[in-house]
C-alpha positions in Angstrom: 10.9 -14.7 -20.0 7.3 -14.4 -19.2 5.5 -11.3 -20.4 3.9 -10.7 -17.0 7.3 -10.6 -15.4 8.5 -8.1 -18.0 5.3 -6.0 -17.6 5.7 -6.0 -13.8 9.3 -4.8 -14.2 8.3 -1.9 -16.5 5.3 -1.0 -14.3 7.4 -0.8 -11.1 10.3 1.0 -12.9 7.9 3.6 -14.4 6.1 3.9 -11.0 9.5 4.8 -9.5 10.1 7.3 -12.3 6.6 8.8 -11.7 7.5 9.1 -8.0 10.6 11.0 -8.9 8.6 13.4 -11.0 6.0 13.9 -8.3 8.8 14.5 -5.8 10.3 17.2 -8.0 6.9 18.8 -8.5 6.3 18.7 -4.8 9.5 20.6 -4.2 8.4 23.2 -6.7 5.1 23.5 -4.8 7.0 23.7 -1.5 9.2 26.5 -2.8 6.3 28.4 -4.6 4.3 28.5 -1.3 7.1 30.1 0.6 8.5 27.2 2.6 12.2 27.4 2.9 15.1 25.3 1.9 18.6 25.4 3.5 20.6 28.0 1.7 24.4 28.4 1.7 24.0 32.2 1.5 22.6 32.1 5.1 25.7 30.4 6.4 29.4 31.2 6.8 32.6 29.2 6.9 32.4 25.5 7.4 28.6 25.5 7.6 28.4 27.2 4.2 30.7 24.5 2.6 28.7 21.7 4.2 25.4 23.0 2.8 27.0 23.5 -0.7 28.4 19.9 -0.6 25.1 18.6 0.7 23.2 20.5 -2.1 25.5 19.0 -4.7 25.0 15.5 -3.4 21.2 16.0 -3.4 21.3 17.2 -7.0 23.4 14.1 -8.0 21.0 11.8 -6.2 18.0 13.4 -8.0 19.7 12.9 -11.4 20.6 9.3 -10.6 17.1 8.8 -9.1 15.5 10.0 -12.3 17.7 8.0 -14.6 17.7 4.8 -12.6 14.1 3.8 -13.1 14.4 4.4 -16.8 17.5 2.2 -16.9 15.6 -0.6 -15.1 12.8 -0.4 -17.8 14.5 0.6 -21.1 16.8 -1.4 -23.4 19.7 1.0 -23.0 19.8 0.2 -19.3 21.1 -3.3 -20.2 24.5 -1.7 -20.9 24.8 -0.9 -17.2 26.0 -3.8 -15.1 23.1 -5.6 -13.2 24.8 -5.2 -9.8 25.2 -1.4 -10.3 21.5 -0.9 -11.1 20.4 -3.2 -8.2 22.8 -1.6 -5.8 21.6 1.9 -6.7 17.9 0.9 -6.5 18.3 -0.7 -3.1 20.4 2.2 -1.8 17.8 4.6 -3.0 15.0 2.5 -1.4 16.8 2.3 2.0 17.7 6.0 2.1 14.2 7.1 1.1 12.5 4.7 3.5 14.8 5.7 6.3 14.2 9.4 5.8 10.5 8.9 5.4 9.8 6.5 8.2 12.0 8.4 10.6 10.3 11.7 9.7 6.8 10.3 10.1 7.8 8.8 13.4 9.4 12.0 14.6 6.3 13.9 13.6 4.0 11.5 15.4 5.8 11.5 18.7 6.1 15.3 18.6 2.4 15.8 17.7 1.1 13.3 20.2 3.2 14.8 23.0 5.0 11.5 23.7 8.3 13.2 23.0 7.7 17.0 22.7 11.1 17.3 21.1 10.7 14.3 18.8 13.3 11.7 18.2 15.7 14.4 17.1 15.5 16.4 20.3 14.4 19.5 18.3 11.4 21.5 19.1 8.7 22.3 16.5 10.2 25.8 16.2 13.6 24.3 15.4 12.3 21.9 12.8 9.8 24.2 11.1 11.3 27.6 11.8 8.3 28.8 13.9 6.7 27.7 17.2 3.2 28.4 15.6 3.4 26.8 12.2 0.5 27.2 9.8 -1.7 24.3 8.8 0.0 24.4 5.4 3.5 24.2 7.0 2.4 21.2 9.1 0.7 19.5 6.2 3.6 20.0 3.8 6.1 18.7 6.4 4.1 15.6 7.1 3.3 15.0 3.4 7.0 15.3 2.6 7.8 12.6 5.1 5.1 10.3 3.7 6.4 11.1 0.2 9.9 9.9 1.1 8.5 6.7 2.7 6.5 6.0 -0.5 9.6 6.6 -2.6 11.4 3.9 -0.5 8.6 1.5 -1.2 8.5 2.1 -5.0 12.2 1.8 -5.4 12.2 -1.4 -3.4 9.5 -2.8 -5.6 11.4 -1.7 -8.7 14.5 -3.5 -7.4 12.6 -6.7 -6.7 11.0 -6.6 -10.1 14.3 -5.9 -11.9 16.0 -8.7 -10.0 13.3 -11.2 -11.3 13.8 -10.0 -14.9 17.6 -10.2 -14.8 18.6 -13.2 -12.8 22.3 -13.6 -12.2 24.0 -15.7 -14.8 25.0 -19.1 -13.2 28.6 -19.0 -14.5 29.2 -15.3 -13.6 27.6 -15.0 -10.1 25.6 -12.0 -8.9 27.6 -9.6 -11.1 26.5 -11.2 -14.4 23.7 -10.1 -16.7 
C-alpha cells in the first residue's frame, strides 16, 4: 500500500472527526446563545414520544458519527467489516448533505423572495420562531445548514479514501477486508 494513500485516508478520516467535534461545539454555542432546540417537555402525547425517539436517534447518530471516522483511521477499526464502515460513512454523507443542501436551498429561496415560504411551505416565523429574527438567529441558521453540507462532503471524502485503502478482496466480494 502506498504511503500517500494511507496518509490521505487518515487525513480525510480525521477531517471527518474534526467536523464532528466542530459540529458538537457549534451546538453548544447555539444553546449558549439562547437559540432553541425541540424539547419533549413542550409537547404532549404522540408529539412528545416522537421528539423523544427523534432525540434518541440523533444521539445515536452523533455517537456513531464520532466513532466512525476514528474506525476508518485507527487499527482497531479493521475489526469492523469493511462494508459496515463504508455503508455508515456513505449513509452519513448522504444524510448530512441532504440536510445541508436542502437547508441552504430553502434559506436562499425564502431570503430572495422566490418562494416566501421556502421549499418547506413554512414562513420565517415558523422556521425560526419569530417573524423578525435577529442577525445572530439568521446567521446561526444559515451557518448550521452550511455546516451540515460540509459534513456531507467530509464524510464522502472519508468514504472514498477508505475504499481506496481497503479494496474488496477478489475472492470475497465487496464484503471482504
